[in-house]
Backbone as XML, in Angstrom:
<?xml version="1.0"?>
<chain id="A" units="angstrom">
  <residue number="1" name="MET">
    <atom name="N" x="148.464" y="19.191" z="-19.378"/>
    <atom name="CA" x="148.535" y="17.929" z="-20.152"/>
    <atom name="C" x="147.044" y="17.398" z="-20.351"/>
  </residue>
  <residue number="2" name="ALA">
    <atom name="N" x="146.636" y="17.126" z="-21.631"/>
    <atom name="CA" x="145.142" y="16.769" z="-21.755"/>
    <atom name="C" x="144.911" y="15.236" z="-21.369"/>
  </residue>
  <residue number="3" name="SER">
    <atom name="N" x="143.849" y="15.024" z="-20.743"/>
    <atom name="CA" x="143.674" y="13.523" z="-20.427"/>
    <atom name="C" x="142.594" y="12.886" z="-21.230"/>
  </residue>
  <residue number="4" name="ASN">
    <atom name="N" x="143.252" y="11.887" z="-21.977"/>
    <atom name="CA" x="142.238" y="11.042" z="-22.777"/>
    <atom name="C" x="142.938" y="9.729" z="-22.910"/>
  </residue>
  <residue number="5" name="GLY">
    <atom name="N" x="142.019" y="8.960" z="-23.595"/>
    <atom name="CA" x="142.420" y="7.397" z="-23.634"/>
    <atom name="C" x="143.707" y="7.038" z="-24.237"/>
  </residue>
  <residue number="6" name="ASN">
    <atom name="N" x="144.108" y="8.025" z="-24.994"/>
    <atom name="CA" x="145.356" y="7.863" z="-25.888"/>
    <atom name="C" x="146.743" y="8.126" z="-25.125"/>
  </residue>
  <residue number="7" name="SER">
    <atom name="N" x="146.578" y="8.972" z="-23.957"/>
    <atom name="CA" x="147.660" y="9.360" z="-23.247"/>
    <atom name="C" x="148.744" y="8.185" z="-22.908"/>
  </residue>
  <residue number="8" name="VAL">
    <atom name="N" x="149.913" y="8.491" z="-23.182"/>
    <atom name="CA" x="150.974" y="7.478" z="-22.734"/>
    <atom name="C" x="150.989" y="7.463" z="-21.201"/>
  </residue>
  <residue number="9" name="ILE">
    <atom name="N" x="150.978" y="8.592" z="-20.576"/>
    <atom name="CA" x="150.884" y="8.662" z="-19.086"/>
    <atom name="C" x="149.642" y="9.647" z="-18.716"/>
  </residue>
  <residue number="10" name="SER">
    <atom name="N" x="149.272" y="9.208" z="-17.556"/>
    <atom name="CA" x="148.124" y="10.180" z="-17.120"/>
    <atom name="C" x="148.514" y="11.606" z="-16.526"/>
  </residue>
  <residue number="11" name="ASN">
    <atom name="N" x="147.656" y="12.533" z="-16.142"/>
    <atom name="CA" x="147.968" y="13.723" z="-15.785"/>
    <atom name="C" x="148.520" y="13.685" z="-14.503"/>
  </residue>
  <residue number="12" name="LEU">
    <atom name="N" x="148.085" y="12.493" z="-13.572"/>
    <atom name="CA" x="148.707" y="12.334" z="-12.304"/>
    <atom name="C" x="150.162" y="11.889" z="-12.576"/>
  </residue>
  <residue number="13" name="GLU">
    <atom name="N" x="150.408" y="10.983" z="-13.281"/>
    <atom name="CA" x="151.772" y="10.448" z="-13.452"/>
    <atom name="C" x="152.653" y="11.575" z="-13.902"/>
  </residue>
  <residue number="14" name="TYR">
    <atom name="N" x="152.057" y="12.340" z="-14.834"/>
    <atom name="CA" x="153.067" y="13.537" z="-15.366"/>
    <atom name="C" x="153.248" y="14.401" z="-14.280"/>
  </residue>
  <residue number="15" name="ASP">
    <atom name="N" x="152.386" y="14.746" z="-13.496"/>
    <atom name="CA" x="152.494" y="15.785" z="-12.200"/>
    <atom name="C" x="153.529" y="15.140" z="-11.228"/>
  </residue>
  <residue number="16" name="LEU">
    <atom name="N" x="153.426" y="13.963" z="-10.915"/>
    <atom name="CA" x="154.484" y="13.322" z="-10.034"/>
    <atom name="C" x="155.707" y="13.065" z="-10.548"/>
  </residue>
  <residue number="17" name="LEU">
    <atom name="N" x="155.877" y="13.105" z="-11.904"/>
    <atom name="CA" x="157.093" y="12.998" z="-12.498"/>
    <atom name="C" x="157.738" y="14.313" z="-12.524"/>
  </residue>
  <residue number="18" name="THR">
    <atom name="N" x="157.027" y="15.181" z="-12.728"/>
    <atom name="CA" x="157.320" y="16.701" z="-12.776"/>
    <atom name="C" x="157.931" y="17.266" z="-11.397"/>
  </residue>
  <residue number="19" name="VAL">
    <atom name="N" x="157.128" y="16.893" z="-10.553"/>
    <atom name="CA" x="157.637" y="17.138" z="-9.126"/>
    <atom name="C" x="158.969" y="16.325" z="-8.525"/>
  </residue>
  <residue number="20" name="LEU">
    <atom name="N" x="158.988" y="15.053" z="-8.978"/>
    <atom name="CA" x="160.217" y="14.521" z="-8.791"/>
    <atom name="C" x="161.379" y="14.901" z="-9.405"/>
  </residue>
  <residue number="21" name="GLN">
    <atom name="N" x="161.259" y="15.461" z="-10.697"/>
    <atom name="CA" x="162.391" y="16.043" z="-11.362"/>
    <atom name="C" x="162.749" y="17.336" z="-10.669"/>
  </residue>
  <residue number="22" name="ASN">
    <atom name="N" x="161.791" y="18.016" z="-10.148"/>
    <atom name="CA" x="162.081" y="19.328" z="-9.529"/>
    <atom name="C" x="162.913" y="18.982" z="-8.242"/>
  </residue>
  <residue number="23" name="LYS">
    <atom name="N" x="162.457" y="17.885" z="-7.483"/>
    <atom name="CA" x="163.306" y="17.561" z="-6.244"/>
    <atom name="C" x="164.520" y="17.118" z="-6.790"/>
  </residue>
  <residue number="24" name="SER">
    <atom name="N" x="164.722" y="16.415" z="-7.604"/>
    <atom name="CA" x="166.064" y="15.830" z="-8.053"/>
    <atom name="C" x="166.980" y="17.018" z="-8.344"/>
  </residue>
  <residue number="25" name="GLU">
    <atom name="N" x="166.422" y="18.051" z="-9.152"/>
    <atom name="CA" x="167.371" y="19.142" z="-9.548"/>
    <atom name="C" x="167.810" y="20.086" z="-8.237"/>
  </residue>
  <residue number="26" name="ALA">
    <atom name="N" x="166.729" y="20.085" z="-7.263"/>
    <atom name="CA" x="167.125" y="20.692" z="-6.064"/>
    <atom name="C" x="168.162" y="19.951" z="-5.151"/>
  </residue>
  <residue number="27" name="LEU">
    <atom name="N" x="168.002" y="18.552" z="-5.214"/>
    <atom name="CA" x="169.157" y="17.795" z="-4.522"/>
    <atom name="C" x="170.438" y="18.050" z="-5.039"/>
  </residue>
  <residue number="28" name="LYS">
    <atom name="N" x="170.535" y="18.054" z="-6.412"/>
    <atom name="CA" x="171.936" y="18.538" z="-7.065"/>
    <atom name="C" x="172.307" y="19.803" z="-6.617"/>
  </residue>
  <residue number="29" name="ALA">
    <atom name="N" x="171.408" y="20.692" z="-6.615"/>
    <atom name="CA" x="171.759" y="22.306" z="-6.298"/>
    <atom name="C" x="172.321" y="22.360" z="-4.763"/>
  </residue>
  <residue number="30" name="TYR">
    <atom name="N" x="171.679" y="21.454" z="-3.897"/>
    <atom name="CA" x="172.172" y="21.652" z="-2.525"/>
    <atom name="C" x="173.604" y="21.139" z="-2.443"/>
  </residue>
  <residue number="31" name="GLU">
    <atom name="N" x="174.137" y="20.047" z="-3.103"/>
    <atom name="CA" x="175.488" y="19.706" z="-3.201"/>
    <atom name="C" x="176.397" y="21.020" z="-3.478"/>
  </residue>
  <residue number="32" name="VAL">
    <atom name="N" x="175.947" y="21.943" z="-4.318"/>
    <atom name="CA" x="176.795" y="23.061" z="-4.665"/>
    <atom name="C" x="176.760" y="24.078" z="-3.625"/>
  </residue>
  <residue number="33" name="TYR">
    <atom name="N" x="175.457" y="24.078" z="-2.910"/>
    <atom name="CA" x="175.417" y="25.062" z="-1.873"/>
    <atom name="C" x="176.212" y="24.612" z="-0.652"/>
  </residue>
  <residue number="34" name="ILE">
    <atom name="N" x="176.151" y="23.327" z="-0.502"/>
    <atom name="CA" x="176.861" y="22.957" z="0.657"/>
    <atom name="C" x="178.359" y="23.024" z="0.579"/>
  </residue>
  <residue number="35" name="LYS">
    <atom name="N" x="178.818" y="22.799" z="-0.614"/>
    <atom name="CA" x="180.268" y="22.999" z="-1.049"/>
    <atom name="C" x="180.671" y="24.387" z="-0.703"/>
  </residue>
  <residue number="36" name="ASP">
    <atom name="N" x="179.798" y="25.426" z="-1.280"/>
    <atom name="CA" x="180.063" y="26.804" z="-1.144"/>
    <atom name="C" x="180.119" y="27.246" z="0.328"/>
  </residue>
  <residue number="37" name="ALA">
    <atom name="N" x="179.167" y="26.725" z="1.021"/>
    <atom name="CA" x="179.319" y="27.011" z="2.621"/>
    <atom name="C" x="180.578" y="26.328" z="3.219"/>
  </residue>
  <residue number="38" name="GLN">
    <atom name="N" x="180.880" y="25.198" z="2.885"/>
    <atom name="CA" x="182.243" y="24.692" z="3.298"/>
    <atom name="C" x="183.244" y="25.441" z="2.949"/>
  </residue>
  <residue number="39" name="ASP">
    <atom name="N" x="183.432" y="25.928" z="1.657"/>
    <atom name="CA" x="184.534" y="26.710" z="1.343"/>
    <atom name="C" x="184.533" y="28.122" z="1.973"/>
  </residue>
  <residue number="40" name="THR">
    <atom name="N" x="183.493" y="28.640" z="2.421"/>
    <atom name="CA" x="183.364" y="29.936" z="3.230"/>
    <atom name="C" x="183.689" y="29.733" z="4.663"/>
  </residue>
  <residue number="41" name="GLY">
    <atom name="N" x="183.637" y="28.253" z="5.027"/>
    <atom name="CA" x="183.866" y="28.034" z="6.557"/>
    <atom name="C" x="182.616" y="28.402" z="7.390"/>
  </residue>
  <residue number="42" name="SER">
    <atom name="N" x="181.524" y="28.405" z="6.774"/>
    <atom name="CA" x="180.175" y="28.600" z="7.565"/>
    <atom name="C" x="179.551" y="27.397" z="7.808"/>
  </residue>
  <residue number="43" name="GLU">
    <atom name="N" x="179.842" y="26.859" z="8.981"/>
    <atom name="CA" x="179.350" y="25.630" z="9.313"/>
    <atom name="C" x="177.697" y="25.696" z="9.683"/>
  </residue>
  <residue number="44" name="PRO">
    <atom name="N" x="177.309" y="26.649" z="10.246"/>
    <atom name="CA" x="175.900" y="26.798" z="10.296"/>
    <atom name="C" x="175.012" y="26.758" z="9.016"/>
  </residue>
  <residue number="45" name="CYS">
    <atom name="N" x="175.798" y="27.308" z="7.875"/>
    <atom name="CA" x="175.018" y="27.206" z="6.791"/>
    <atom name="C" x="175.176" y="25.775" z="6.082"/>
  </residue>
  <residue number="46" name="VAL">
    <atom name="N" x="176.321" y="25.332" z="6.248"/>
    <atom name="CA" x="176.487" y="23.845" z="5.937"/>
    <atom name="C" x="175.469" y="22.961" z="6.510"/>
  </residue>
  <residue number="47" name="GLN">
    <atom name="N" x="175.199" y="23.085" z="7.830"/>
    <atom name="CA" x="174.111" y="22.211" z="8.437"/>
    <atom name="C" x="172.647" y="22.544" z="7.971"/>
  </residue>
  <residue number="48" name="LEU">
    <atom name="N" x="172.461" y="23.824" z="7.627"/>
    <atom name="CA" x="171.253" y="24.306" z="7.235"/>
    <atom name="C" x="170.917" y="23.626" z="5.711"/>
  </residue>
  <residue number="49" name="PHE">
    <atom name="N" x="171.983" y="23.629" z="4.755"/>
    <atom name="CA" x="171.750" y="23.138" z="3.493"/>
    <atom name="C" x="171.701" y="21.531" z="3.569"/>
  </residue>
  <residue number="50" name="GLN">
    <atom name="N" x="172.355" y="21.075" z="4.667"/>
    <atom name="CA" x="172.333" y="19.557" z="4.705"/>
    <atom name="C" x="170.991" y="19.071" z="5.180"/>
  </residue>
  <residue number="51" name="LYS">
    <atom name="N" x="170.350" y="19.878" z="6.074"/>
    <atom name="CA" x="168.948" y="19.738" z="6.703"/>
    <atom name="C" x="168.097" y="19.930" z="5.468"/>
  </residue>
  <residue number="52" name="LEU">
    <atom name="N" x="168.021" y="20.858" z="4.753"/>
    <atom name="CA" x="167.174" y="21.036" z="3.657"/>
    <atom name="C" x="167.233" y="20.057" z="2.785"/>
  </residue>
  <residue number="53" name="GLN">
    <atom name="N" x="168.532" y="19.441" z="2.342"/>
    <atom name="CA" x="168.745" y="18.421" z="1.433"/>
    <atom name="C" x="167.996" y="17.168" z="1.782"/>
  </residue>
  <residue number="54" name="GLU">
    <atom name="N" x="168.280" y="16.862" z="3.094"/>
    <atom name="CA" x="167.451" y="15.649" z="3.765"/>
    <atom name="C" x="166.049" y="15.754" z="3.569"/>
  </residue>
  <residue number="55" name="THR">
    <atom name="N" x="165.414" y="16.904" z="3.779"/>
    <atom name="CA" x="164.020" y="17.003" z="3.740"/>
    <atom name="C" x="163.546" y="16.781" z="2.302"/>
  </residue>
  <residue number="56" name="GLU">
    <atom name="N" x="164.319" y="17.425" z="1.328"/>
    <atom name="CA" x="164.197" y="17.011" z="-0.014"/>
    <atom name="C" x="164.220" y="15.558" z="-0.432"/>
  </residue>
  <residue number="57" name="MET">
    <atom name="N" x="165.175" y="14.930" z="0.129"/>
    <atom name="CA" x="165.366" y="13.704" z="-0.245"/>
    <atom name="C" x="164.262" y="12.738" z="0.408"/>
  </residue>
  <residue number="58" name="GLN">
    <atom name="N" x="163.667" y="12.973" z="1.479"/>
    <atom name="CA" x="162.531" y="12.325" z="2.153"/>
    <atom name="C" x="161.305" y="12.614" z="1.189"/>
  </residue>
  <residue number="59" name="GLN">
    <atom name="N" x="161.411" y="13.670" z="0.824"/>
    <atom name="CA" x="159.991" y="13.995" z="-0.058"/>
    <atom name="C" x="160.153" y="13.554" z="-1.358"/>
  </residue>
  <residue number="60" name="ALA">
    <atom name="N" x="161.365" y="13.356" z="-1.890"/>
    <atom name="CA" x="161.467" y="12.674" z="-3.223"/>
    <atom name="C" x="161.225" y="11.189" z="-3.117"/>
  </residue>
  <residue number="61" name="GLN">
    <atom name="N" x="161.682" y="10.731" z="-2.087"/>
    <atom name="CA" x="161.346" y="9.193" z="-1.842"/>
    <atom name="C" x="159.877" y="8.998" z="-1.652"/>
  </residue>
  <residue number="62" name="GLU">
    <atom name="N" x="159.159" y="9.802" z="-1.064"/>
    <atom name="CA" x="157.688" y="9.623" z="-0.939"/>
    <atom name="C" x="157.018" y="9.905" z="-2.371"/>
  </residue>
  <residue number="63" name="ILE">
    <atom name="N" x="157.491" y="10.905" z="-2.872"/>
    <atom name="CA" x="156.884" y="11.174" z="-4.427"/>
    <atom name="C" x="157.171" y="9.833" z="-5.139"/>
  </residue>
  <residue number="64" name="ARG">
    <atom name="N" x="158.137" y="9.343" z="-5.094"/>
    <atom name="CA" x="158.667" y="8.031" z="-5.939"/>
    <atom name="C" x="157.652" y="6.923" z="-5.619"/>
  </residue>
  <residue number="65" name="GLN">
    <atom name="N" x="157.424" y="6.767" z="-4.381"/>
    <atom name="CA" x="156.541" y="5.611" z="-3.921"/>
    <atom name="C" x="155.094" y="6.038" z="-4.509"/>
  </residue>
  <residue number="66" name="HIS">
    <atom name="N" x="154.526" y="7.187" z="-4.432"/>
    <atom name="CA" x="153.476" y="7.499" z="-4.987"/>
    <atom name="C" x="153.311" y="7.197" z="-6.526"/>
  </residue>
  <residue number="67" name="LEU">
    <atom name="N" x="154.355" y="7.631" z="-7.068"/>
    <atom name="CA" x="154.418" y="7.514" z="-8.664"/>
    <atom name="C" x="154.509" y="5.976" z="-8.904"/>
  </residue>
  <residue number="68" name="GLN">
    <atom name="N" x="155.077" y="5.115" z="-8.106"/>
    <atom name="CA" x="155.019" y="3.602" z="-8.551"/>
    <atom name="C" x="153.799" y="3.208" z="-8.282"/>
  </residue>
  <residue number="69" name="GLU">
    <atom name="N" x="153.107" y="3.612" z="-7.360"/>
    <atom name="CA" x="151.641" y="3.024" z="-7.188"/>
    <atom name="C" x="150.782" y="3.711" z="-8.054"/>
  </residue>
  <residue number="70" name="VAL">
    <atom name="N" x="150.761" y="4.730" z="-8.457"/>
    <atom name="CA" x="149.891" y="5.360" z="-9.554"/>
    <atom name="C" x="150.237" y="4.763" z="-10.967"/>
  </residue>
  <residue number="71" name="MET">
    <atom name="N" x="151.509" y="4.382" z="-11.201"/>
    <atom name="CA" x="151.850" y="3.719" z="-12.446"/>
    <atom name="C" x="151.262" y="2.380" z="-12.361"/>
  </residue>
  <residue number="72" name="GLN">
    <atom name="N" x="151.217" y="1.582" z="-11.296"/>
    <atom name="CA" x="150.744" y="0.184" z="-11.110"/>
    <atom name="C" x="149.184" y="0.203" z="-11.281"/>
  </residue>
  <residue number="73" name="LYS">
    <atom name="N" x="148.687" y="1.165" z="-10.484"/>
    <atom name="CA" x="147.102" y="0.861" z="-10.334"/>
    <atom name="C" x="146.190" y="2.132" z="-10.796"/>
  </residue>
  <residue number="74" name="GLY">
    <atom name="N" x="146.967" y="3.128" z="-11.390"/>
    <atom name="CA" x="146.243" y="4.421" z="-11.959"/>
    <atom name="C" x="145.887" y="5.288" z="-10.908"/>
  </residue>
  <residue number="75" name="LYS">
    <atom name="N" x="146.121" y="4.998" z="-9.732"/>
    <atom name="CA" x="145.817" y="5.933" z="-8.490"/>
    <atom name="C" x="146.466" y="5.440" z="-7.362"/>
  </residue>
  <residue number="76" name="MET">
    <atom name="N" x="146.233" y="6.188" z="-6.193"/>
    <atom name="CA" x="146.601" y="5.748" z="-4.687"/>
    <atom name="C" x="145.492" y="5.033" z="-4.086"/>
  </residue>
</chain>
């Protein structure tokens, strides 16, 4: 994304939004993976997917905080 004075959002805002969207899609996917593991009766896989989902959630929250800061101040 080209950076110029006419941009609606900065490159950094775009990057953070893109990463946040990817994290959001991953979080939805883990719901399916957890259900599949539960349906199979694989508790170790359920626990793994839940752990991965938790990590994604923490990362998404951190990205969201950065995005809010960048949108308010233009940077961190």
